[in-house]
ZAGU-968904 format. One line per field, with one value per residue: residue number from 0; residue in one letter; chain; x negated, y negated, z negated of N, C-alpha, C, O, CB in turn. Coordinates in Angstrom, 3 decimals. Atoms other than C-alpha are relative to their C-alpha. Glycine has a CB too. Layout:
<atoms>
k	(NUM,...) $
r	(A,...) $
c	(A,...) $
n.east	(X,...) $
n.north	(Y,...) $
n.up	(Z,...) $
ca.east	(X,...) $
ca.north	(Y,...) $
ca.up	(Z,...) $
c.east	(X,...) $
c.north	(Y,...) $
c.up	(Z,...) $
o.east	(X,...) $
o.north	(Y,...) $
o.up	(Z,...) $
cb.east	(X,...) $
cb.north	(Y,...) $
cb.up	(Z,...) $
</atoms>
This chain:
<atoms>
k	(0,1,2,3,4,5,6,7,8,9,10,11,12,13,14,15,16,17,18,19,20,21,22,23,24,25,26,27,28,29,30,31,32,33,34,35,36,37,38,39,40,41,42,43,44,45,46,47,48,49,50,51,52,53,54,55,56,57,58,59,60,61,62,63,64,65,66,67,68,69,70,71,72,73,74,75,76,77,78,79,80,81,82,83,84,85,86,87,88,89,90,91,92,93,94,95,96,97,98,99,100,101,102,103,104,105,106) $
r	(X,X,X,X,X,X,X,X,X,X,X,X,X,X,X,X,X,X,X,X,X,X,X,X,X,X,X,X,X,X,X,X,X,X,X,X,X,X,X,X,X,X,X,X,X,X,X,X,X,X,X,X,X,X,X,X,X,X,X,X,X,X,X,X,X,X,X,X,X,X,X,X,X,X,X,X,X,X,X,X,X,X,X,X,X,X,X,X,X,X,X,X,X,X,X,X,X,X,X,X,X,X,X,X,X,X,X) $
c	(A,A,A,A,A,A,A,A,A,A,A,A,A,A,A,A,A,A,A,A,A,A,A,A,A,A,A,A,A,A,A,A,A,A,A,A,A,A,A,A,A,A,A,A,A,A,A,A,A,A,A,A,A,A,A,A,A,A,A,A,A,A,A,A,A,A,A,A,A,A,A,A,A,A,A,A,A,A,A,A,A,A,A,A,A,A,A,A,A,A,A,A,A,A,A,A,A,A,A,A,A,A,A,A,A,A,A) $
n.east	(-1.395,-0.573,-1.463,-0.505,-1.408,-0.236,-1.415,-0.261,-0.913,-0.511,1.112,1.226,0.245,0.945,0.294,1.128,0.517,1.075,0.748,0.966,0.907,0.862,0.782,1.144,0.773,1.248,1.136,0.743,1.458,0.644,1.429,0.517,0.009,-1.345,-0.713,-1.438,-0.539,-1.429,-0.479,-1.403,-0.492,-1.385,-0.392,-1.393,-0.271,-1.367,-0.218,-1.277,0.004,-1.251,-0.067,-1.147,-0.214,-0.784,-0.287,1.222,1.171,0.009,1.046,0.272,1.027,0.226,1.000,0.369,1.073,0.470,1.124,0.615,1.033,0.775,0.999,0.853,0.985,0.841,1.074,1.225,1.129,1.263,1.204,0.929,1.356,0.866,1.413,0.446,-0.974,-1.114,-1.066,-1.277,-0.830,0.348,-0.749,-1.188,-1.307,0.028,-1.364,-0.046,0.809,0.779,1.074,1.282,1.174,1.240,1.125,1.270,0.335,0.977,1.373) $
n.north	(0.163,1.079,0.066,1.105,0.401,1.424,0.377,1.344,0.738,1.137,0.886,-0.550,-1.437,-0.563,-1.391,-0.687,-1.127,-0.799,-0.695,-1.028,-0.409,-1.148,-0.201,-0.900,-0.154,-0.741,0.589,-1.004,-0.003,0.982,-0.266,-1.076,0.333,0.131,-1.226,0.201,0.568,0.299,1.268,-0.027,1.305,-0.016,1.337,0.326,1.430,0.421,1.405,0.693,1.095,0.728,1.170,0.895,0.758,1.227,0.687,0.590,-0.674,-1.461,-0.440,-1.438,-0.375,-1.426,-0.377,-1.385,-0.659,-1.207,-0.701,-1.017,-0.870,-0.554,-1.010,-0.283,-1.044,-0.189,-0.960,0.426,-0.892,0.653,-0.619,0.941,-0.532,0.676,-0.382,-0.622,-0.766,0.772,-0.888,0.681,-0.182,0.990,1.234,0.002,0.314,-0.278,-0.286,-0.489,-1.170,0.238,-0.934,0.633,-0.629,0.480,0.065,0.247,1.426,0.425,0.124) $
n.up	(-0.167,0.808,-0.078,0.802,-0.107,0.265,0.062,-0.488,0.867,-0.763,-0.342,0.586,-0.149,0.961,-0.328,0.628,-0.779,0.584,-1.035,0.398,-1.074,0.292,-1.214,0.157,-1.235,0.096,-0.718,-0.746,0.125,-0.861,-0.079,0.844,1.423,0.572,-0.356,0.088,1.231,-0.061,0.538,0.417,0.451,0.462,0.430,0.303,-0.023,0.329,-0.350,0.175,-0.963,-0.083,-0.877,0.196,-1.227,0.177,-1.261,-0.544,0.548,0.146,0.925,-0.020,0.965,0.233,0.999,-0.308,0.754,-0.676,0.621,-0.856,0.547,-1.097,0.353,-1.144,0.244,-1.184,0.225,-0.679,0.240,-0.294,0.542,0.622,0.035,0.980,-0.054,1.241,0.772,0.533,0.442,-0.185,1.194,1.031,-0.220,0.856,-0.594,-1.438,-0.425,-1.369,-0.282,-1.206,-0.267,0.300,-0.606,0.623,-0.942,0.668,-0.001,-0.994,0.525) $
ca.east	(-109.976,-108.113,-104.426,-102.364,-98.927,-97.617,-94.348,-92.945,-91.312,-90.159,-92.812,-95.381,-96.922,-98.631,-100.380,-102.875,-105.116,-107.481,-110.203,-112.457,-115.495,-117.408,-120.215,-122.754,-125.550,-128.441,-131.894,-133.663,-137.305,-139.623,-143.058,-145.187,-144.743,-141.007,-139.061,-135.597,-133.353,-129.899,-127.990,-124.757,-122.798,-119.623,-117.681,-114.479,-112.825,-109.737,-108.254,-105.487,-104.471,-101.862,-100.740,-98.444,-96.946,-95.805,-94.580,-97.998,-100.305,-101.213,-103.170,-104.774,-106.767,-108.289,-110.164,-112.067,-114.168,-116.310,-118.784,-121.204,-123.307,-126.109,-128.185,-131.130,-133.270,-136.203,-138.682,-142.232,-145.200,-148.750,-152.294,-154.804,-158.568,-160.922,-164.722,-166.223,-164.406,-160.980,-158.273,-154.810,-153.281,-155.034,-152.792,-150.188,-146.498,-147.161,-143.820,-144.815,-146.351,-149.178,-151.863,-155.338,-158.489,-161.889,-164.866,-168.519,-169.745,-171.744,-175.533) $
ca.north	(-105.017,-108.076,-108.316,-111.185,-112.650,-116.200,-117.989,-121.068,-123.560,-125.901,-128.609,-126.369,-122.922,-120.869,-117.547,-115.020,-112.407,-109.627,-107.889,-104.849,-103.929,-100.644,-100.294,-97.466,-97.211,-94.865,-96.075,-94.123,-93.128,-95.752,-94.647,-92.533,-94.402,-95.035,-91.788,-93.320,-94.499,-95.876,-99.081,-99.346,-102.589,-102.817,-105.996,-107.379,-110.767,-112.624,-115.925,-118.318,-120.818,-123.430,-126.301,-129.306,-131.075,-134.683,-137.174,-138.814,-136.442,-132.772,-131.115,-127.647,-125.882,-122.496,-120.992,-117.776,-115.393,-112.686,-110.089,-107.948,-104.987,-103.883,-100.708,-100.166,-97.046,-96.675,-93.817,-94.905,-92.582,-93.858,-92.733,-94.464,-93.993,-94.820,-94.819,-92.442,-90.589,-91.842,-90.085,-91.154,-89.830,-92.598,-95.322,-96.261,-96.393,-94.891,-94.922,-93.875,-90.816,-91.229,-89.085,-89.861,-89.130,-89.341,-90.453,-90.613,-94.077,-96.015,-95.875) $
ca.up	(-100.440,-101.730,-102.545,-103.872,-104.404,-104.274,-104.821,-103.095,-105.494,-102.728,-102.839,-104.587,-104.169,-106.892,-106.434,-107.708,-106.097,-107.155,-105.188,-105.379,-103.243,-103.117,-100.564,-100.266,-97.708,-97.135,-96.076,-93.368,-93.528,-92.071,-90.973,-93.280,-96.567,-97.062,-97.229,-97.629,-100.429,-101.112,-101.887,-103.863,-104.333,-106.404,-107.078,-108.517,-108.154,-109.337,-108.162,-109.125,-106.475,-105.876,-103.698,-104.070,-101.064,-101.489,-98.916,-98.529,-100.422,-100.435,-103.221,-102.923,-105.618,-106.377,-109.332,-108.681,-110.765,-109.209,-110.419,-108.356,-109.437,-107.115,-107.375,-105.041,-104.904,-102.546,-102.307,-101.470,-101.123,-101.312,-102.024,-104.290,-104.011,-106.894,-106.873,-109.466,-112.209,-113.193,-115.189,-114.022,-117.248,-119.246,-117.774,-120.422,-119.434,-116.004,-114.169,-110.663,-109.119,-106.692,-105.112,-106.439,-104.449,-106.152,-104.069,-104.987,-106.042,-103.463,-103.932) $
c.east	(0.454,1.507,0.468,1.475,0.071,1.499,0.143,1.076,0.634,-1.137,-1.321,-0.061,-1.017,-0.229,-1.194,-0.435,-1.083,-0.689,-0.961,-0.810,-0.812,-0.706,-1.190,-0.699,-1.254,-1.077,-0.776,-1.492,-0.595,-1.502,-0.397,0.115,1.383,0.814,1.504,0.413,1.480,0.290,1.473,0.362,1.465,0.338,1.481,0.157,1.458,0.117,1.404,-0.032,1.366,-0.103,1.254,0.096,0.904,0.287,-1.271,-1.269,0.201,-1.165,-0.106,-1.090,-0.102,-1.060,-0.266,-1.109,-0.381,-1.195,-0.488,-1.025,-0.702,-1.019,-0.765,-1.018,-0.782,-1.145,-1.205,-1.115,-1.280,-1.137,-0.910,-1.361,-0.837,-1.424,-0.379,1.116,1.077,1.105,1.320,0.874,-0.317,0.743,1.254,1.265,0.021,1.398,0.076,-0.840,-0.741,-1.073,-1.324,-1.111,-1.241,-1.108,-1.254,-0.316,-1.078,-1.353,-0.661) $
c.north	(-1.097,-0.003,-1.132,-0.236,-1.504,-0.269,-1.450,-0.643,-1.195,-0.903,0.483,1.501,0.399,1.460,0.535,1.138,0.713,0.748,1.007,0.393,1.192,0.365,0.888,0.134,0.810,-0.695,1.121,-0.105,-0.968,0.250,1.132,-0.299,-0.092,1.202,-0.127,-0.620,-0.274,-1.361,0.188,-1.376,0.165,-1.383,-0.107,-1.510,-0.238,-1.490,-0.441,-1.192,-0.663,-1.178,-0.799,-0.879,-1.190,-0.637,-0.521,0.740,1.514,0.362,1.518,0.300,1.511,0.153,1.490,0.467,1.261,0.594,1.092,0.797,0.663,0.992,0.346,1.048,0.212,0.933,-0.402,0.960,-0.730,0.759,-1.090,0.667,-0.828,0.497,0.601,0.781,-0.913,0.990,-0.758,0.089,-1.025,-1.322,0.032,-0.379,0.184,0.416,0.498,1.256,-0.272,1.070,-0.728,0.797,-0.594,0.045,-0.284,-1.478,-0.308,-0.151,-1.259) $
c.up	(-0.956,0.201,-0.906,0.221,-0.216,0.051,0.416,-0.880,0.724,0.426,-0.608,0.250,-1.051,0.344,-0.751,0.917,-0.792,1.132,-0.583,1.231,-0.473,1.300,-0.325,1.346,-0.288,0.818,0.682,-0.283,1.014,-0.012,-0.926,-1.486,-0.634,0.450,-0.180,-1.321,0.167,-0.619,-0.365,-0.536,-0.392,-0.517,-0.283,0.063,-0.375,0.309,-0.398,0.950,0.040,0.948,-0.355,1.233,-0.306,1.351,0.654,-0.424,0.011,-0.908,0.074,-1.010,-0.149,-1.081,0.192,-0.917,0.764,-0.703,0.952,-0.785,1.177,-0.536,1.264,-0.414,1.285,-0.360,0.836,-0.383,0.376,-0.646,-0.542,-0.068,-0.961,0.184,-1.349,-0.684,-0.549,-0.348,0.056,-1.239,-1.093,0.180,-0.875,0.774,1.511,0.452,1.439,0.130,1.292,0.127,-0.215,0.634,-0.663,1.060,-0.797,0.042,1.044,-0.638,0.439) $
o.east	(0.037,2.001,-0.154,2.087,-0.759,2.287,-0.642,2.198,1.118,-1.650,-2.315,0.959,-2.030,0.685,-1.931,0.365,-1.716,-0.078,-1.399,-0.254,-1.215,-0.075,-1.916,-0.048,-1.845,-0.792,-1.134,-1.992,-0.100,-2.183,0.372,-0.105,1.519,1.060,2.199,-0.423,2.116,-0.493,2.255,-0.332,2.277,-0.490,2.297,-0.805,2.309,-0.821,2.362,-1.029,2.380,-1.192,2.271,-0.908,2.088,-0.068,-1.417,-2.355,1.321,-2.277,0.898,-2.045,0.864,-2.030,0.658,-2.020,0.485,-1.967,0.308,-1.761,-0.053,-1.735,-0.169,-1.669,-0.201,-1.784,-1.126,-1.303,-1.354,-0.925,-1.000,-1.466,-0.894,-1.643,-0.061,2.154,0.784,1.462,1.547,1.703,0.438,0.627,2.078,1.206,0.628,1.948,1.163,-1.572,-0.137,-1.399,-1.550,-1.197,-1.359,-1.273,-1.189,-0.052,-1.931,-1.451,-1.813) $
o.north	(-1.128,0.147,-1.419,0.312,-2.085,0.532,-2.301,-0.144,-2.114,-0.776,-0.243,2.169,-0.280,2.151,-0.205,1.683,0.126,1.050,0.876,0.585,1.251,0.831,0.625,0.264,0.705,-1.285,2.116,-1.145,-1.104,-0.104,2.066,0.595,0.226,1.390,0.889,-1.094,0.228,-1.875,0.746,-1.922,0.653,-2.029,0.643,-2.254,0.640,-2.253,0.331,-1.913,-0.082,-1.595,-0.246,-1.431,-1.014,-0.093,-0.450,0.448,2.016,-0.138,2.220,-0.467,2.242,-0.604,2.302,-0.293,1.998,-0.121,1.891,0.246,1.269,0.704,0.687,0.913,0.398,0.758,-0.477,1.261,-1.375,1.559,-2.178,1.829,-2.053,1.661,0.023,1.091,-1.996,1.844,-1.671,-0.790,-1.130,-2.200,0.934,-1.178,-0.611,1.390,0.828,1.630,-0.564,1.752,-1.800,2.012,-1.812,1.036,-0.834,-2.133,0.529,-0.644,-1.508) $
o.up	(-2.114,1.318,-1.929,1.138,-0.916,0.556,-0.002,-0.965,0.065,1.538,-0.572,0.418,-1.220,0.795,-1.402,1.677,-1.670,2.157,-1.726,2.312,-1.634,2.249,-1.283,2.383,-1.363,1.860,0.052,-0.711,2.133,-0.974,-1.152,-2.304,-1.815,1.641,-0.199,-2.091,1.094,-1.418,0.405,-1.394,0.394,-1.158,0.253,-0.134,-0.232,0.081,-0.352,0.999,-0.347,1.343,-0.773,1.683,-0.591,2.397,1.875,0.077,-0.088,-0.733,-0.051,-1.133,0.070,-1.118,0.203,-1.245,1.237,-1.341,1.447,-1.604,2.030,-1.495,2.287,-1.450,2.354,-1.397,2.063,-1.562,1.422,-1.558,0.028,-0.460,-0.853,0.518,-2.388,-0.100,-1.054,0.463,-0.738,-1.478,-2.059,-0.675,-0.725,1.709,2.228,-0.060,1.913,-0.787,2.325,-0.844,0.347,0.459,-0.794,1.771,-1.897,1.050,1.342,-1.762,0.083) $
cb.east	(0.745,-0.616,0.665,-0.764,0.906,-0.761,0.583,0.438,-0.739,1.026,0.300,-0.071,-0.505,0.517,-0.232,0.378,-0.551,0.544,-0.749,0.718,-0.936,0.824,-0.468,0.446,-0.370,0.188,-0.929,0.265,-0.575,0.328,-0.794,-1.434,-0.707,0.689,-0.511,0.716,-0.746,0.811,-0.195,0.258,-0.172,0.227,-0.385,0.429,-0.318,0.353,-0.218,0.237,-0.395,0.421,0.011,-0.146,0.618,-0.741,0.971,-0.098,-0.287,-0.118,0.300,-0.417,0.290,-0.433,0.486,-0.432,0.445,-0.350,0.409,-0.659,0.601,-0.697,0.661,-0.700,0.674,-0.541,0.456,-0.376,0.144,0.012,-0.731,0.486,-0.631,0.488,-0.917,-0.541,-0.685,0.500,-0.273,0.736,-0.186,-1.497,0.372,-0.200,0.392,-1.046,0.850,-0.483,0.867,-0.631,0.103,-0.221,-0.029,-0.385,0.224,-1.131,-0.474,0.422,-0.838) $
cb.north	(1.321,-1.389,1.368,-1.255,0.766,-0.902,0.222,0.023,-0.480,-0.790,-1.423,-0.301,0.364,-0.152,0.145,0.537,-0.474,0.994,-0.985,1.252,-1.171,1.228,-1.357,1.400,-1.384,1.451,-0.814,-0.145,1.429,-1.450,-1.252,0.269,-1.291,-1.348,1.152,1.306,-1.289,1.092,-1.181,1.110,-1.105,1.083,-1.007,0.553,-0.603,0.299,-0.223,-0.453,0.503,-0.472,0.422,-0.869,0.896,-1.001,-1.150,-1.439,-0.492,0.729,-0.470,0.482,-0.636,0.730,-0.325,0.138,0.339,-0.299,0.606,-0.647,1.069,-1.116,1.279,-1.291,1.328,-1.364,1.446,-1.476,1.328,-1.453,0.847,-0.438,0.008,0.255,-1.229,-1.054,0.754,-1.092,0.538,0.582,1.407,-0.256,-0.176,-0.963,-1.422,1.111,-1.231,-1.075,1.300,-1.409,0.583,-0.121,-0.213,0.871,-1.094,0.813,-0.439,-1.307,1.164) $
cb.up	(-0.238,0.380,-0.413,0.306,-1.041,1.029,-1.424,1.499,-1.246,-0.819,-0.472,-1.521,1.448,-1.460,1.469,-1.426,1.367,-1.091,0.854,-0.628,0.429,-0.579,0.600,-0.540,0.606,0.474,-0.969,1.495,0.205,-0.458,-0.335,0.343,-0.197,0.437,-0.828,0.192,-0.386,-0.713,1.031,-1.078,1.117,-1.101,1.039,-1.402,1.394,-1.511,1.508,-1.514,1.397,-1.369,1.514,-1.315,1.114,-0.917,-0.234,-0.425,-1.429,1.397,-1.463,1.424,-1.350,1.314,-1.482,1.465,-1.483,1.441,-1.384,1.233,-0.992,0.794,-0.636,0.520,-0.479,0.535,0.345,-0.370,0.805,-0.475,1.078,-1.425,1.414,-1.469,0.349,-0.943,-1.141,1.024,-1.435,1.187,-0.551,0.014,1.515,-1.168,-0.336,0.339,-0.155,0.980,0.097,-0.017,1.444,-1.519,1.564,-1.269,1.105,0.647,-1.399,0.661,0.424) $
</atoms>
């Protein structure tokens, strides 16, 4: 949503506007590996604008500032298979969770 005001000075116009956005969306499951997620986008903006109308010239200008924040979350499931013995707990700073299957090494 954006709202603004302006004023006509005869041969000139000055104005200002502000805006705010808030968007949320869910992600559907896709196949067997992606089980969904979400997206959130929030934003703000502000503008100052003006115009001057002469007999032979017209000048228009705008200055705008905007800021967006985006958050994305996605749930992914996967399996990892290692040959031989492997301890998943030995991985430092492990931030995901996966299913580990151990198989016998090839002879």
